[in-house]
C-alpha positions in Angstrom: 18.2 -23.3 18.2 18.1 -21.2 15.4 15.4 -21.1 12.6 14.9 -24.2 10.5 16.7 -23.3 7.0 14.4 -25.7 5.2 11.4 -23.8 6.3 12.7 -20.5 5.6 13.4 -21.5 2.1 9.9 -23.0 1.6 8.5 -19.6 3.0 10.8 -17.3 0.8 9.7 -19.6 -2.3 6.1 -19.0 -1.8 6.5 -15.2 -0.9 5.3 -14.0 -4.2 2.2 -16.1 -3.9 1.5 -15.6 -0.2 1.9 -11.7 -0.6 -0.6 -11.6 -3.5 -3.1 -13.7 -1.7 -4.8 -11.3 0.9 -4.8 -14.0 3.7 -6.6 -11.5 6.2 -9.6 -11.4 3.8 -10.1 -15.0 4.2 -11.6 -14.2 7.7 -13.5 -11.1 6.5 -17.2 -11.0 6.8 -19.5 -9.1 4.4 -23.2 -9.4 3.5 -23.5 -12.8 1.5 -24.6 -12.8 -2.0 -27.7 -14.8 -2.7 -27.3 -18.1 -4.3 -26.5 -17.3 -7.9 -24.8 -18.5 -11.2 -21.8 -19.6 -9.2 -23.9 -22.2 -7.2 -24.6 -22.9 -3.6 -26.2 -26.1 -2.6 -27.8 -27.2 -5.8 -25.6 -29.6 -7.8 -28.0 -30.3 -10.3 -27.9 -26.9 -12.3 -26.6 -27.5 -15.9 -23.0 -26.4 -16.5 -22.0 -26.0 -12.8 -19.3 -27.8 -11.1 -20.4 -30.9 -9.1 -19.4 -32.6 -5.8 -17.2 -34.9 -7.8 -14.9 -33.3 -10.5 -11.5 -33.3 -11.9 -8.5 -32.6 -9.6 -5.7 -32.4 -12.2 -6.5 -32.5 -16.1 -7.3 -36.0 -17.2 -5.7 -37.1 -20.6 -4.9 -39.7 -22.8 -1.7 -39.2 -24.8 1.3 -40.1 -26.7 4.2 -39.6 -24.8 8.1 -39.7 -25.2 10.2 -39.9 -22.0 14.1 -40.0 -22.2 14.9 -43.7 -21.3 11.8 -44.8 -22.4 10.2 -46.0 -26.0 7.3 -43.9 -27.1 4.1 -45.0 -25.5 0.5 -44.2 -24.7 0.1 -42.3 -21.3 -3.2 -42.3 -19.1 -3.8 -39.7 -16.4 -7.0 -40.3 -14.2 -7.5 -37.7 -11.5 -10.6 -36.9 -9.4 -11.8 -35.1 -6.3 -14.7 -35.5 -4.1 -16.1 -32.8 -1.7 -17.4 -34.2 1.4 -19.9 -31.3 1.4 -22.7 -31.1 -0.9 -21.0 -28.1 -2.7 -17.1 -27.6 -3.1 -17.1 -23.9 -3.7 -19.3 -21.6 -1.4 -21.2 -18.6 -2.5 -19.4 -15.4 -2.4 -18.9 -13.7 1.1 -20.4 -17.0 2.7 -19.7 -17.3 6.5 -16.1 -18.7 7.1 -17.5 -22.1 8.4 -19.0 -22.6 4.9 -15.7 -21.6 3.2 -13.7 -24.5 4.7 -14.5 -27.6 2.6 -13.0 -31.1 3.0 -11.9 -33.1 -0.1 -10.4 -36.6 -0.9 -8.7 -36.8 -4.2 -7.1 -39.6 -6.3 -4.7 -39.3 -9.2 -3.1 -42.1 -11.3 -0.8 -42.1 -14.2 -0.5 -45.5 -16.1 1.5 -46.1 -19.4 0.8 -48.8 -22.2 3.5 -49.8 -24.7 2.8 -51.4 -27.9 5.1 -53.7 -29.5 8.2 -52.5 -27.6 8.4 -53.8 -24.2 6.2 -55.6 -21.7 3.7 -53.5 -20.0 0.6 -55.7 -19.6 -1.8 -54.6 -18.9 -0.4 -51.2 -18.2 2.9 -50.1 -16.4 2.2 -48.1 -13.0 3.8 -44.9 -13.0 2.2 -42.9 -10.2 -0.6 -43.3 -7.7 -1.6 -40.3 -5.5 -4.4 -40.5 -2.8 -4.8 -37.1 -0.9 -7.0 -35.6 1.8 -7.2 -31.9 2.1 -9.0 -29.1 3.5 -9.8 -26.1 1.1 -10.0 -22.8 2.7 -11.9 -20.3 0.0 -11.4 -16.6 0.1 -14.7 -14.5 0.5 -14.7 -14.0 -3.4 -15.3 -17.7 -3.9 -12.2 -17.8 -6.3 -9.0 -17.8 -4.5 -8.1 -20.5 -1.9 -5.3 -22.4 -0.1 -5.4 -26.1 0.8 -3.8 -28.1 3.6 -3.2 -31.8 2.5 -1.9 -35.1 3.7 -1.2 -37.4 1.0 0.7 -40.4 -0.3 2.7 -40.9 -3.7 4.3 -44.0 -5.1 4.6 -45.9 -8.3 3.1 -49.2 -7.8 6.2 -51.2 -8.4 7.7 -54.0 -6.2 11.6 -54.1 -6.5 13.0 -53.0 -3.3 16.0 -55.5 -2.9 19.3 -56.2 -4.8 18.1 -60.1 -5.6 15.0 -58.8 -7.2 16.6 -56.0 -9.2 19.3 -58.7 -10.6 16.4 -61.0 -11.3 14.7 -58.5 -13.3 18.0 -57.7 -15.2 18.3 -61.2 -16.1 14.8 -61.4 -17.3 15.1 -58.6 -19.5 18.3 -59.8 -21.3 16.6 -63.3 -21.7 13.7 -61.3 -23.6 16.4 -59.5 -25.8 15.3 -56.1 -23.9 17.5 -53.4 -22.6 18.9 -54.1 -19.2 18.5 -50.6 -18.3 14.7 -51.1 -18.1 15.1 -52.8 -14.7 15.4 -49.4 -13.1 11.9 -48.7 -14.1 10.5 -51.4 -11.9 12.2 -50.0 -8.7 9.7 -49.2 -6.0 9.2 -45.6 -4.7 6.8 -44.2 -2.2 6.5 -41.3 0.1 3.9 -39.5 2.6 3.9 -35.9 2.5 2.2 -32.9 4.0 1.2 -30.1 1.7 0.2 -26.6 1.4 -1.3 -25.1 -1.9 -2.4 -21.6 -2.9 -4.4 -20.1 -5.7 -4.4 -16.5 -6.7 -6.3 -14.9 -9.7 -3.7 -12.3 -10.9 -6.0 -10.6 -13.7 -9.3 -11.1 -15.6 -10.6 -9.8 -18.8 -13.7 -10.3 -21.1 -17.3 -9.7 -20.6 -18.2 -12.3 -18.2 -15.9 -12.5 -15.0 -18.0 -14.2 -12.6 -16.1 -16.8 -10.2 -16.1 -20.3 -12.3 -18.0 -18.8 -15.2 -17.0 -20.9 -18.6 -16.3 -17.5 -20.3 -14.0 -16.2 -17.8 -10.7 -15.2 -19.1 -8.1 -15.3 -16.5 -4.4 -15.3 -15.5 -3.7 -17.4 -12.4 -0.8 -18.3 -10.1 -0.4 -21.3 -7.9 2.1 -22.1 -5.5 2.7 -25.6 -3.8 4.7 -27.0 -1.0 5.1 -30.8 -0.3 7.3 -31.8 2.6 8.2 -35.5 2.3 8.2 -37.5 5.4 10.8 -40.1 6.5 8.2 -42.1 8.1 4.4 -41.7 7.1 1.1 -43.0 8.2 0.2 -44.8 4.7 3.9 -45.4 3.4 6.0 -46.2 6.6 9.7 -45.7 5.7 10.0 -43.6 2.5 11.7 -45.2 -0.4 14.1 -42.8 -1.9 17.2 -44.9 -2.6 18.4 -48.3 -2.5 22.1 -49.4 -2.1 21.9 -51.6 -5.2 21.0 -48.7 -7.5 23.7 -47.1 -9.9 24.8 -43.6 -9.0 24.9 -41.5 -5.7 22.3 -41.8 -2.9 19.6 -39.1 -3.1 16.4 -38.0 -1.5 13.2 -36.7 -3.2 13.3 -33.5 -1.4 16.6 -32.7 -3.5 14.4 -32.7 -6.6 10.9 -31.7 -5.7 8.6 -30.3 -3.0 8.5 -26.6 -4.2 6.3 -25.6 -7.4 5.1 -22.7 -9.1 2.5 -22.6 -12.0 1.3 -19.9 -13.9 -1.7 -20.3 -16.0 -3.6 -18.4 -18.7 -7.0 -19.5 -19.6 -9.1 -17.8 -22.5 -12.0 -19.8 -21.6 -13.3 -23.0 -19.9 -14.9 -24.5 -22.8 -13.4 -22.8 -26.0 -10.2 -21.0 -26.4 -6.7 -21.8 -25.1 -5.0 -22.8 -21.9 -1.2 -22.2 -21.6 0.8 -22.9 -18.4 4.4 -22.7 -17.2 5.6 -24.6 -14.1 8.8 -24.5 -12.2 9.6 -27.1 -9.7 12.8 -27.4 -7.6 13.6 -29.1 -4.2 13.7 -27.6 -0.8 17.0 -29.2 0.1 19.5 -27.4 -1.9 16.8 -24.8 -3.5 17.5 -24.1 -7.4 20.4 -26.7 -7.5 18.2 -29.0 -9.5 15.4 -27.6 -11.5 12.4 -28.8 -13.7 10.6 -26.7 -16.2 7.2 -27.9 -17.8 5.5 -25.9 -20.6 1.8 -26.9 -21.9 -0.6 -25.6 -24.4 -4.1 -26.8 -24.8 -6.5 -25.8 -27.6 -9.8 -26.5 -26.1 -11.9 -26.9 -29.2 -9.4 -28.0 -31.8 -11.1 -28.6 -35.1 -10.9 -31.8 -37.0 -10.1 -31.2 -40.7 -12.2 -33.8 -41.9 -15.4 -33.1 -39.5 -17.4 -30.6 -37.8 -16.4 -32.0 -34.5 -13.5 -30.7 -32.3 -11.3 -32.1 -29.6 -9.4 -30.7 -26.5 -5.9 -31.3 -28.0 -2.9 -30.6 -25.8 0.9 -30.6 -26.1 3.6 -30.3 -23.7 7.5 -30.4 -23.2 9.4 -30.8 -19.9 13.1 -30.8 -19.1 14.5 -31.6 -15.6 13.5 -34.4 -13.1 10.6 -36.4 -11.9 9.4 -37.6 -15.4 8.8 -41.1 -13.9 9.1 -41.7 -10.0 11.2 -44.7 -10.5 14.0 -42.5 -11.8 12.9 -39.2 -10.2 16.6 -38.4 -9.6 17.7 -38.6 -13.2 17.7 -35.6 -15.4 15.5 -36.2 -18.6 13.6 -34.5 -21.4 10.0 -35.4 -22.3 7.3 -34.4 -24.6 3.9 -35.3 -25.7 0.6 -34.8 -27.5 -2.8 -35.8 -26.4 -6.3 -35.3 -25.6 -7.2 -33.4 -22.5 -10.3 -33.9 -20.4 -10.5 -31.3 -17.6 
């Protein structure tokens, strides 16, 4: 039997990140630094990361997705370390550099005066368990994960779909909105890696809020046909318009380049590319984000972490992951 072409594509996609990340160094052992600024054990020191912290950036934003009216978007994302610390000190022993985590991310939308979304419309629910393997420098890592992703909707039969269409027509709404309530769900196994490419500025300690840094992330998600949490995956139903599709045609491989000019002040700029591992590069998604972490308010001395983004491609909404669309938004980010 020859090599699996899907696995080869995933490895080739991640080759730039894997090549930049010195995997052999993960198992290196040097004399450990004493506990210092970058925290080991004491989670009560001011300004240091805690056992529970953001997983993905949290935000409240006004978002416009093609096919939706403008709406308020909420994303809530946390991760929890099963150890007292989530990052070891530099040159810690290998056993201290493998840290188990649980994470949960939810995205919900609220439409005001345009369509029914009471209290909110579920868009994405993503619990995940993962092991994080830190490098000796306590700033690079790779994760091995098992997770579930779904949209919290419940239409999975033709009768329910047609009933929803009839309800929308009766209320004077667009019949196409029924597609937004189609149930989607997958379990997956995942691999994520982080590599710091370049640092500048006076303070370059790992995790320091003053660190200016350019970072590359790579991620692979392999969607399971039958998972522990999901059961059978929900990719496509016979009652849907358009050709039958599967999630791996649109998603599963991702690279993200992030430039950060400070954790508290300055700017964060990210560029992300996403494609599927079944027909790699046939269907692509590009997302650009820029966050001003201390955007000054003209009528006050206060400031807000203002973020704007633009996306073109697929996966703007899990219910319609297989439809190409454009989206943009502006909001407040809490990382």
